[in-house]
C-alpha positions as CSV (number, residue, x, y, z in Angstrom):
1,X,23.2,-75.5,199.9
2,X,20.9,-72.6,199.4
3,X,21.0,-70.4,196.3
4,X,21.4,-66.7,196.7
5,X,20.3,-64.3,193.9
6,X,21.6,-60.8,193.9
7,X,20.8,-57.8,191.7
8,X,23.6,-56.7,189.4
9,X,24.4,-53.0,189.5
10,X,24.6,-51.5,186.0
11,X,28.4,-50.7,186.4
12,X,31.1,-51.9,184.0
13,X,32.7,-54.0,186.7
14,X,29.6,-55.9,187.8
15,X,28.3,-56.3,184.3
16,X,31.7,-57.6,183.2
17,X,31.4,-60.4,185.8
18,X,27.8,-61.0,184.5
19,X,29.0,-61.3,180.9
20,X,32.1,-63.3,181.7
21,X,30.1,-66.0,183.5
22,X,28.0,-66.5,180.3
23,X,31.2,-67.1,178.3
24,X,33.0,-69.3,180.9
25,X,29.8,-71.4,181.1
26,X,30.6,-72.9,177.7
27,X,34.3,-73.6,178.1
28,X,35.3,-76.4,175.8
29,X,32.0,-76.3,173.8
30,X,32.9,-76.2,170.1
31,X,29.5,-74.9,169.0
32,X,29.2,-71.9,171.3
33,X,30.2,-68.5,169.8
34,X,31.0,-66.0,172.5
35,X,29.7,-62.4,172.1
36,X,32.1,-59.5,172.1
37,X,32.0,-58.9,175.9
38,X,32.2,-55.2,175.6
39,X,29.1,-55.2,173.3
40,X,27.0,-57.1,175.8
41,X,28.2,-54.9,178.7
42,X,27.2,-51.8,176.8
43,X,23.9,-53.3,175.9
44,X,23.1,-53.7,179.6
45,X,24.2,-50.2,180.6
46,X,21.6,-47.5,180.7
47,X,24.2,-44.8,180.0
48,X,25.3,-46.6,176.8
49,X,22.2,-48.3,175.3
50,X,19.5,-45.9,173.9
51,X,16.9,-48.6,174.3
52,X,16.8,-47.6,178.0
53,X,14.9,-44.4,176.7
54,X,11.8,-46.7,176.7
55,X,13.0,-49.8,178.5
56,X,13.8,-50.7,182.1
57,X,15.8,-53.7,183.1
58,X,17.4,-55.5,186.0
59,X,20.1,-58.2,185.8
60,X,20.6,-60.8,188.5
61,X,23.3,-63.3,189.4
62,X,22.7,-66.6,191.3
63,X,25.4,-67.9,193.7
64,X,26.0,-71.0,195.6
65,X,28.6,-70.7,198.4
66,X,29.8,-67.5,196.7
67,X,30.3,-69.2,193.3
68,X,28.2,-67.9,190.4
69,X,25.9,-70.6,189.0
70,X,23.4,-68.6,186.9
71,X,22.3,-65.3,185.6
72,X,19.3,-63.6,184.0
73,X,18.0,-60.2,183.0
74,X,14.4,-58.9,183.4
75,X,13.4,-56.3,180.8
76,X,10.3,-54.2,180.3
77,X,10.0,-52.7,176.8
78,X,7.3,-50.1,177.5
79,X,7.0,-49.2,173.8
80,X,6.3,-52.9,172.9
81,X,3.7,-53.1,175.6
82,X,2.0,-49.9,174.4
83,X,1.8,-51.3,170.9
84,X,0.3,-54.6,172.0
85,X,-1.7,-53.4,175.0
86,X,-0.1,-56.1,177.2
87,X,1.8,-56.0,180.4
88,X,4.6,-58.3,179.5
89,X,8.1,-58.6,181.0
90,X,10.8,-60.0,178.8
91,X,13.7,-62.1,180.2
92,X,17.0,-62.7,178.5
93,X,20.8,-63.1,178.8
94,X,19.9,-66.2,180.7
95,X,22.5,-68.9,181.6
96,X,22.5,-71.5,184.3
97,X,24.0,-74.8,185.4
98,X,21.8,-77.9,185.1
99,X,20.2,-77.6,188.6
100,X,16.5,-77.2,189.4
101,X,17.1,-75.1,192.4
102,X,19.3,-72.6,190.5
103,X,16.7,-72.3,187.7
104,X,13.8,-71.9,190.1
105,X,15.6,-69.2,192.1
106,X,16.5,-67.2,189.0
107,X,13.0,-67.3,187.5
108,X,11.2,-66.7,190.8
109,X,13.4,-63.6,191.2
110,X,12.4,-62.2,187.8
111,X,8.8,-63.1,188.4
112,X,8.8,-61.1,191.6
113,X,10.5,-58.2,189.9
114,X,8.0,-58.2,187.1
115,X,5.0,-58.6,189.5
116,X,6.1,-55.6,191.5
117,X,6.2,-53.6,188.2
118,X,2.6,-54.6,187.4
119,X,3.5,-57.1,184.7
120,X,1.1,-60.1,184.1
121,X,3.1,-62.2,181.6
122,X,6.7,-63.1,180.9
123,X,8.3,-64.0,177.6
124,X,11.8,-65.0,176.6
125,X,14.5,-65.3,175.9
126,X,14.4,-61.8,174.3
127,X,16.4,-58.7,174.4
128,X,15.6,-55.0,174.5
129,X,14.9,-54.9,170.8
130,X,14.7,-57.2,167.8
131,X,18.3,-56.5,167.0
132,X,19.4,-58.2,170.3
133,X,19.8,-61.9,170.6
134,X,16.6,-63.8,171.1
135,X,15.1,-67.3,170.9
136,X,16.3,-70.3,172.9
137,X,17.9,-73.1,170.8
138,X,15.6,-76.2,170.8
139,X,17.0,-78.0,167.8
140,X,20.5,-78.0,166.2
141,X,22.8,-78.1,169.2
142,X,25.4,-79.9,167.2
143,X,26.0,-77.0,164.7
144,X,28.4,-74.1,165.1
145,X,26.5,-71.0,166.2
146,X,26.6,-67.5,164.7
147,X,27.5,-64.2,166.2
148,X,23.8,-63.1,165.8
149,X,22.2,-65.9,167.7
150,X,22.0,-67.6,171.1
151,X,23.6,-70.9,171.8
152,X,22.5,-72.9,174.9
153,X,22.9,-76.4,176.2
154,X,20.2,-79.0,175.4
155,X,19.0,-79.1,179.0
156,X,17.7,-75.5,178.8
157,X,14.4,-76.2,177.0
158,X,13.7,-79.1,179.4
159,X,13.8,-76.6,182.3
160,X,11.5,-74.2,180.6
161,X,8.9,-77.0,180.1
162,X,9.4,-78.0,183.8
163,X,8.6,-74.4,184.8
164,X,5.3,-74.6,182.9
165,X,6.4,-72.3,180.0
166,X,4.7,-72.7,176.7
167,X,5.8,-72.0,173.1
168,X,4.9,-68.5,172.0
169,X,6.8,-68.4,168.7
170,X,9.5,-70.3,166.8
171,X,12.2,-69.2,164.4
172,X,14.0,-71.5,162.1
173,X,17.4,-71.2,160.4
174,X,18.9,-72.7,157.2
175,X,22.4,-73.5,156.1
176,X,22.6,-72.8,152.4
177,X,25.2,-74.2,149.9
178,X,26.6,-71.4,147.9
179,X,26.2,-72.3,144.2
180,X,29.1,-71.8,141.7
181,X,26.9,-69.5,139.7
182,X,23.7,-67.5,139.9
183,X,20.7,-69.9,139.5
184,X,19.3,-69.2,136.0
185,X,15.7,-68.7,137.2
186,X,16.9,-66.3,139.9
187,X,18.9,-64.3,137.5
188,X,16.0,-64.1,135.1
189,X,13.6,-62.8,137.7
190,X,16.2,-60.3,138.9
191,X,16.5,-58.8,135.4
192,X,12.7,-58.7,135.0
193,X,12.3,-56.9,138.3
194,X,15.0,-54.3,137.4
195,X,13.3,-53.4,134.2
196,X,9.7,-53.6,135.4
197,X,10.2,-51.3,138.4
198,X,13.2,-49.2,137.1
199,X,15.4,-50.5,139.9
200,X,19.2,-50.6,140.1
201,X,21.9,-51.7,142.6
202,X,24.3,-49.2,144.2
203,X,27.7,-50.1,145.5
204,X,30.1,-48.1,147.7
205,X,33.8,-47.9,148.3
206,X,33.5,-45.3,151.1
207,X,31.8,-45.9,154.4
208,X,31.5,-42.2,155.0
209,X,29.6,-41.7,151.7
210,X,27.3,-44.7,152.4
211,X,26.5,-43.3,155.9
212,X,25.8,-39.9,154.4
213,X,23.7,-41.2,151.5
214,X,21.7,-43.9,153.2
215,X,22.7,-44.5,156.8
216,X,19.5,-43.2,158.5
217,X,17.3,-44.2,155.5
218,X,18.6,-47.7,155.8
219,X,17.3,-48.1,159.3
220,X,14.1,-46.3,158.4
221,X,13.6,-49.0,155.8
222,X,14.2,-51.7,158.4
223,X,11.5,-50.1,160.6
224,X,9.1,-50.2,157.7
225,X,9.9,-53.7,156.6
226,X,10.0,-55.3,160.0
227,X,7.1,-53.5,161.6
228,X,4.5,-56.0,162.6
229,X,7.0,-58.9,163.1
230,X,7.0,-60.6,166.4
231,X,8.3,-58.4,169.2
232,X,9.5,-55.6,166.9
233,X,9.5,-52.0,168.1
234,X,10.6,-49.2,165.7
235,X,14.1,-48.0,166.2
236,X,14.3,-44.4,167.5
237,X,16.7,-41.8,166.0
238,X,19.1,-42.3,168.9
239,X,19.1,-46.1,168.4
240,X,19.7,-45.6,164.7
241,X,22.8,-43.4,165.5
242,X,23.9,-46.0,168.0
243,X,23.7,-48.9,165.5
244,X,25.3,-47.0,162.7
245,X,28.3,-46.2,164.9
246,X,28.5,-49.7,166.3
247,X,28.2,-51.8,163.1
248,X,29.0,-49.8,160.0
249,X,32.8,-49.8,160.6
250,X,32.7,-53.6,160.9
251,X,30.9,-54.3,157.6
252,X,32.6,-55.1,154.3
253,X,31.2,-52.8,151.7
254,X,31.2,-55.5,149.0
255,X,28.9,-57.5,151.3
256,X,26.2,-54.8,151.3
257,X,23.7,-54.6,148.4
258,X,21.5,-51.5,148.1
259,X,18.6,-51.3,145.6
260,X,17.2,-47.9,144.6
261,X,14.5,-46.7,142.3
262,X,14.8,-44.2,139.4
263,X,14.7,-41.4,141.9
264,X,17.5,-42.9,144.1
265,X,15.0,-43.8,146.8
266,X,15.9,-46.8,148.9
267,X,13.9,-49.9,148.0
268,X,15.8,-52.8,149.4
269,X,18.9,-53.6,151.4
270,X,20.9,-56.8,152.0
271,X,23.6,-56.9,154.6
272,X,25.9,-59.9,154.9
273,X,29.2,-60.5,156.7
274,X,31.9,-63.1,156.7
275,X,31.3,-65.5,159.6
276,X,33.0,-64.4,162.8
277,X,32.1,-67.5,164.7
278,X,35.6,-69.2,164.7
279,X,37.3,-65.8,165.2
280,X,35.1,-65.0,168.2
281,X,35.9,-68.4,169.7
282,X,39.6,-67.8,169.3
283,X,39.3,-64.4,170.9
284,X,37.2,-65.6,173.8
285,X,35.0,-62.6,173.3
286,X,37.9,-60.1,173.9
287,X,39.5,-57.7,171.5
288,X,42.8,-57.7,173.4
289,X,45.5,-58.8,173.3
290,X,44.9,-60.6,169.9
291,X,41.2,-60.9,169.6
292,X,41.2,-58.0,167.1
293,X,43.6,-59.9,164.9
294,X,41.4,-63.0,164.6
295,X,38.3,-60.8,163.9
296,X,40.2,-58.9,161.2
297,X,41.3,-62.1,159.5
298,X,37.7,-63.3,159.4
299,X,36.4,-60.0,158.1
300,X,38.9,-60.2,155.3
301,X,37.3,-63.5,154.3
302,X,39.5,-66.1,156.1
303,X,36.4,-68.3,156.6
304,X,34.3,-70.7,154.5
305,X,30.9,-69.2,155.4
306,X,29.0,-66.0,155.3
307,X,26.2,-64.7,157.6
308,X,23.1,-63.2,156.1
309,X,22.5,-60.6,158.7
310,X,19.4,-59.0,157.3
311,X,17.3,-58.4,154.2
312,X,14.8,-55.6,154.2
313,X,12.5,-54.6,151.3
314,X,10.1,-51.7,151.2
315,X,6.5,-53.1,151.9
316,X,5.2,-52.1,148.5
317,X,8.0,-54.1,146.8
318,X,7.7,-57.2,148.9
319,X,6.9,-60.5,147.2
320,X,7.8,-59.0,143.8
321,X,11.2,-60.6,143.2
322,X,13.4,-57.9,144.7
323,X,15.2,-60.6,146.8
324,X,16.2,-62.3,143.6
325,X,18.0,-59.1,142.5
326,X,19.8,-58.9,145.9
327,X,21.1,-62.5,145.7
328,X,22.0,-62.2,142.0
329,X,24.4,-59.5,143.2
330,X,25.7,-61.4,146.2
331,X,26.4,-64.8,144.7
332,X,29.4,-63.7,142.5
333,X,30.9,-61.9,145.6
334,X,30.4,-65.0,147.7
335,X,32.0,-67.2,145.1
336,X,35.0,-64.8,144.8
337,X,35.5,-65.0,148.5
338,X,35.4,-68.8,148.5
339,X,32.4,-69.2,150.8
340,X,30.9,-72.7,150.8
341,X,27.9,-71.9,153.1
342,X,25.6,-69.1,154.1
343,X,23.7,-69.0,157.4
344,X,20.3,-67.4,157.1
345,X,19.9,-66.7,160.9
346,X,16.4,-66.2,162.3
347,X,13.2,-66.5,160.3
348,X,9.7,-66.9,161.8
349,X,8.5,-70.4,161.0
350,X,5.3,-68.9,159.7
351,X,7.0,-66.6,157.2
352,X,6.6,-68.6,154.1
353,X,7.5,-65.8,151.8
354,X,11.0,-65.5,153.3
355,X,11.5,-69.2,153.2
356,X,10.4,-69.4,149.6
357,X,13.5,-67.5,148.5
358,X,15.8,-70.4,149.5
359,X,14.1,-72.8,147.0
360,X,16.8,-71.9,144.5
361,X,19.5,-73.4,146.7
362,X,20.6,-76.7,148.2
363,X,19.9,-76.3,151.9
364,X,19.2,-77.8,155.3
365,X,16.9,-76.5,158.0
366,X,19.3,-77.1,160.8
367,X,18.3,-75.0,163.8
368,X,15.1,-74.0,165.6
369,X,14.7,-71.3,168.3
370,X,11.8,-70.6,170.7
371,X,10.4,-67.9,172.8
372,X,8.4,-69.1,175.8
373,X,5.5,-67.5,177.5
374,X,4.1,-67.9,181.0
375,X,1.7,-65.9,183.2
376,X,3.4,-64.3,186.1
377,X,1.9,-65.7,189.3
378,X,0.0,-62.9,191.1
379,X,-0.5,-62.3,194.8
380,X,-4.2,-62.3,195.9
381,X,-4.0,-58.5,196.3
382,X,-2.5,-57.7,193.0
383,X,-4.9,-60.2,191.2
384,X,-7.8,-58.4,192.8
385,X,-6.6,-55.0,191.5
386,X,-6.1,-56.4,188.0
387,X,-9.5,-57.9,188.0
388,X,-11.0,-54.6,189.0
389,X,-9.0,-52.9,186.2
390,X,-10.3,-55.4,183.7
391,X,-13.9,-54.8,184.9
392,X,-13.5,-51.1,184.6
393,X,-12.1,-51.4,181.1
394,X,-15.1,-53.6,180.1
395,X,-17.5,-51.0,181.5
396,X,-15.8,-48.2,179.5
397,X,-16.2,-50.2,176.3
């Protein structure tokens, strides 16, 4: 029974089939959290996602006897390659049944696509940008996932190793017990930081005013704070507009903490959200007919956990206790909402300064995710061209 792999046209109908396969693949799995299907479809459409201004991509579906058995997307982020000097193809949005032939067919297809584009290495799972889902789950399969992360079956990493892929980077995640009150040391540090640097927190009751005051500045701060992290490429003005429109309407304003200096310049931002995991499971990734209701209930706080979506602090204020100020503001809100747990989502395993902030809390490190790397096998002709290019570059130096 041969496996056929076909390219997916970037149309709503074909991408809808692509996305729906990834959701059906986990039918009955209590830990899988489906994405909102329309969000994934729009992410993969060049006419919707502004990342296509500097990226190119091709999705593929694998079939056996006409039945879909796998999918994958190959991505070239030209901006990232310019920053690193590499010729790297990303792969993501990958799902497959536990079958060597299916996996081999999918990855040989994206290897071929990347090779034709002049790429020499492949890494994944990754998306177009750092705000897309990334990192294959390698530990913590028994825990409920989050809306911001990938869930995959335990057999996935075994196939990656079988294909000769090696670890490039790991992220870890924590589940934190929400304390009944602000830890004394954290509160004390927060007060010291406020006085020492003349900082204050700002709250909003109007999304429109938040957008007008700090919408674009918020994402500019993220660009500053995250620049240099693994795989990050600065968001463009078009991307910033896209994310503002996509996410701002969903956020609870009391779950956003903004820190400014004496001149009202943005210093730090924390964005959290009631967990939508169970609501997305009930919706099946669809807004209609009743998916919107389940999501609305969760956003209103009908859940026992909160997702820590992002924390960004201006580089000159990092490692100075600003995070203590953020969480001193958040903890009373979390207690009022009745949350028992907070999910940290992805943190680079080497980022000790980020992990240090959780020392105030009871916690478990419950999940680990991995990006794999592998050279793309080259034909003899293309390998000769690349060797000549390397020799010419060395002569220029």
